[in-house]
N, C-alpha and C positions, 0 to 999 in steps of 0.2 A: 504494500500500500504506500502511496506517495506521502512524503513528509508534510505534515500540516503547516500551512503558510498563511498568515493573516496580513492583509494590507490595511493600513490605517490612513485615512484621508480626512484630516481635520479642516474646519473652516480656518482660513488663513488670517487668524488674529492671534497675537502672542498668548493671551490667556487660554484660548482653546488649544493651541499647539502645546503649551506646557501641560495642560491636563491630559491630553492624549499621550504625551511623552511619558508622564508619570505612570499611566496605565500600561503602556507598551513595555516599560522597564520591568514592571512586575510580571507581565506575561512572559517576557523573554527569560526572566530569572527562573521561570517554571518550565523551561524547555521548549516553548513555542517559538517558531520562527516568525519574526515580525518585520514587516517593511513599512516605514513611514514615508509618505509622499509629501514633500515639503518644498517651499520655494527656495531657489538657489541661495539667496543671500541670508536666509534665516535657518539653514540646516544646522541642527544642534549637534554637539559632540556626543554621539550615541555609541561610544566605544566601551561602555562599562560591561556589556554582556555580548558574547560572540553571536548570539542569535538575533541581535538587534541590527537592522540594516536601514539606512536612510537613502532615499532616492530623490535627488534634487530635481525639481521641475522648473521649467521656464514658463512664467506666466505670460500667455500670449497677449498681443496688443488688441485692445477693444476700443472702438471709437469713443472718446470721452474719458478713458482711463488715463490718469497722469503717467507720463513716461517713467518707466522703471518701477512702477508701483507693484508690490508683491503681497503686502498684508494690509489688514483693515486700517491700521493707523496711517498708512500712506495715502489713504483715500478719504475725502470728506464724507461724512456720514450719509448725506442725501444721495451720494453716488455709489454706495456699497453694492447696489444691484449690478453695477458694471463689473465689479470683482467677482460676483456670483456668476455672471455670464462667462468670464474668463476662465473660471475653474470648474465649469460644469462637466462632471464625468460622463462618459458614454455608457450605454447599456452593455454590460459585460457578461451577464448570464450566469454568475456564480452566486452561491449562498451569501447572504448579507445580513448585517445588523447595524442599526443606527446607534450612535453613542452620543449622549447629551450631557454636557457639563453644566447646564442650567438647572435650577431647582425643579424637582418633580411637581411641586405645587404650581409653578408657573406653567409647565407643560400641560398639566391637567386642566388649567383654566383656558389657555389660548390655543393649544395644539391638539385638540381632540375633535372627532366628528360631530359631537354635540354642540361645539361652538358655532355660532352663526357669524360667518364672514362672507359678505356679498362680493361678487366679482364685478368689476367695471365701475365701482364707486367706493368712496371711503365709508368706513363705519360711522354712523351717527353717534353723538354723545350718549343717547339713550341706549343704543345697541351695545356700546362699550360697557355699560353697567350691567348687562344681562349676564347672569351666572349660568354656566352650562348645566343642563339637566343632570341631576345626580351628583354634582360636585360636592365632595365630602367636607365642606366647610361653609358656614353661613356668615363668617366674619370678614370676608374679603370685600372691600369696597373700593371702587375707582372714583376719584374725585378730581375735578378741575380740568382745565384745558390741556395741561401737560399729559396726564394719564390718557386723555382722549386721543391726543396726537400719537402717543406711543402705540396704543391699541389700533388706531386707524392705519398704522403702517403695515398691519397684517394683510390688508387688501391692496397694497401698492405693488407695482410690477417688481418682480425679482427674476430678471431674465426675460427672454423673448416669449410672450404669450402666456405667462404664468405669474401668479402672485406669490409672495413669501409664504402665506398660509398654505396654498396649494402645493408648493414645492416641499415644504416640511412634512405636511400630513401625507402626501403621496409616498414619500420615502418611508414613513412609518407604516403605512398600509402595505407596502410591497416588500418590506424586509421580512426576515424570518424571526427576528427577535429585536426588542427595544431595550437598549442598555442605558442605564442612567448612573451618573456619578453621585450617588446618595446612599443613605442607609435606611433600613426599615425602622430603626428606633426613632427616627425623626420624621420621616415622610412615608411611612408604610401605607397609610390610607390613600394617599395620592397615587402611589405606585399601583395599588390594587385597582383604583379607578381607571388609570391609563390602560392596564391590562384588559379590563372589562370593555373599555371603549374600542380597543383595536382587536380584541379577541386573539391575543397572542402573548407569548411569555415576555415578562419584563424582568430583566436581569440587573442586579445591583452590584456595583463594584466597591461600594463604600467610598470614603473620601479619596482613596488612591493617592495618598501622600507618602513620601518616603519616611519610613520609620527610623532609618539611619541616614545621616547626612553629614557633610563636612561642618566644622565648627563655624559659629557666627564670626564674621569679620571682626578683627581686633578693634577697629575704630568704633564700631557700633556696640560691641560687647563692653568696652570701657565706658562709653558714653551712657549706656543704659544702666551700667553698674553704679553710676553716681547717684541714683535715685532709689527711694524706698520701694518696698513691695507694693504692687498694684497701683502705682502712682502715675505711670506714663500712658498717654493716649496715643495709639498708633493708627494712622489713617493711610489707606492704600486705595488706589484707583486702578481700574483695568486699562489696558493699552489702547482701547478704542475710545476712551473718554478723555477728550481734550477740552479744557475750559477756555472761555473767553477771558481776557485779562482782568476785566472788572469782577468776574465770578471768582477767579483765582485770588484776587486781593481780598474779596469778601470772606472767602474760606479761611485764608491764613490769619486774617485779623480776628475772625471768630475764635480760632484756636488761641490766639494771643490773649483775648479777653477772658478766657477761662482761668488764667493764672496758673495753669497746670503745665507740667512738662509734656512735650508732644514731639512726635516723629511723623512727618507727612511725606509720603512717597507718591509723586505724580509727575507727569510729563509737563514741560513748559507750556504755557497757554498759547493760543493762536497768535501768530506774528511775533513771538518771542523765542530767542535762541536758548536762553537759560532761565531757570527759576529765579536766579539772583536779579536779573534785569527786570523781571516782572513783579518783584516784591515792592510793597509800598515804601515810600521814603522813610528811612529810619527803622524799618522793621527788623532787620538783622541785628542791629545794635540793641534794640529793646528786648529781644528774646534770646540774646546771646547766653549760652550756658544752660538754657532750659528748653529750647525749641530748635528742631532741625526740619528744613524743607529740602528734600533730596530729589533731584530731577532724574536720577539714574534708575536702572532696573533692579528691583530688590525682590522680585517674585521668588527666586530660588532660595532666598534667605528669610522669606516671610514666616515660615513655620518656626524658625529659630527665634525670630524677634518676638513672635506671639508667645513662645514658651519661656521667654526670659521672665524671671520673677518680678521685674519692675513694671511690666506691661499689664495694665488693668482694664483697658478698653480698646476694642477695634472699631474704627469707623470706616466702612468700606462702601465706596460709591454712594455716599450721602445717606447711608443707612446706619442706625445705631440701635441700641436696645429699646429706645423709645423713639417715637416719630418726631422728626424735626418739622416744625411748622413751615409750610412752603406756600408760595404764591401760586397764581393760576398758571404760571409758566414753569412750575416745577422747581423753582429755585428758592433758596432760603436767605434770610438776612444773617449778618454776623451775630446779631443779638440772639436770634432763635437758635442758631447752632451752638453758641456759647452756653445758653441756658439748658439745652438738651444734654450736652456733655456734662455740665456740672451736676445736673439732676441725677444722672447715672453714676457719676463718680463720688457722690455724697454717700459715704459708707453708713451714715446714721439715718439717712432719709428712707422713706418707705420704698421708693423706686429702687434706690441703690441696694437696699437689703434684699428686695425681691430678685433683682438681677443677679446679685452675688449667689443667692440660693440656687437659682436656676442654672447658673454656670457651673456651680459645684456639682449638682446632680448630673448634668450633662457630661462633665469631665470624668466622673466616675464610670460612666458607660463607655465613652469614647476612648478613655485612657487605659482600658484593660489590656494587659499584655497579650499580644497576638490578635487583638480585635481587628485591626485593619488587614493584616495578612490573611486572617480567616475569611474575610469577605472576598479577597482575590482568589483564594483557593476554591471557594464555593463557586465563584464566577467561572473559573476555568473548568470545574466539574460540570457546570451547567452547559457550557459551550460544547463539551464532548457529548453530554447526554442528548443534546438537541441536534447533534450531527453537524454543528457549525464548524468544528474542527475534528479531525480524526487522528487517532493514535497510530503512528507508523507501525 
């Protein structure tokens, strides 16, 4: 029997590429031969395991796509459909599975057959508020123009003759299994709902993060080590999220106003080369010693930063443990951000105590020895059981 060989073809955005890379590393470590199809300039150093192979791809020219663009951060968000067109795979006729690195709760809301998404026109605001029949939560609410615009994007063109919703749901309907980067302990009911909607297996990989990794960089280890336990706020943005300069400044000043130590990792805003040139006048001097705004890529080190005893809160892509008040455009003021962070970080306040309790309970589950590797082992077993890979 031929050796099992899996091809992985992620959406060309760094956050998606990294999550695929983490899963392929785990699969290769278990003896499966894996090939990752990646754009030439962003091929990762995948030499840790001999069964892991990378195939550099040349992203073809598409009318309107910026010259040399390869990943989502190279392309303005409204033009992402052009990158979709450039990377559209052909019908190859082999067994397939979709792999999703977004939350199962999100997939269950917007990417199931029960969702109403018209073709040929945008979703109305009232249609965006409709919850799919049978959705396993009654607490999800979409509010304001910003949420409406995000949902309306489902019916926009994503390649020639198709919408983003049609492209995603067609892949999920035609594949042999749906795989999600999540765990049953957190999102089990949403995974069951997706399985029922598509009438096919839903396989979970767990968080698929490396359990063993290189040490945290000395400069960050020393800097974080200068603060007490659970005192530093860490903020990280995905590679596709690039702020306008005024939004960037509102964000960093909001962190400054908390009076707390903070570490922010995000790309320079539009029309700026560095985060330093984008910062408000006098900002660096005012936060010197307690605040860092880093414009480099820290995704590989993020798990180490989060595990450092001084880090007490993660703010990721404008989400925290409590909702930050936002305007109709989906943006927040420096005042609302500052108040939300201080509310969570107040160890004696009701919200702070609740968050700490929930985090402690979740850590007990997710921190069990072998918990993450157990998910990958079960995932590989399920692939074999379903005939998606075969044992030589």
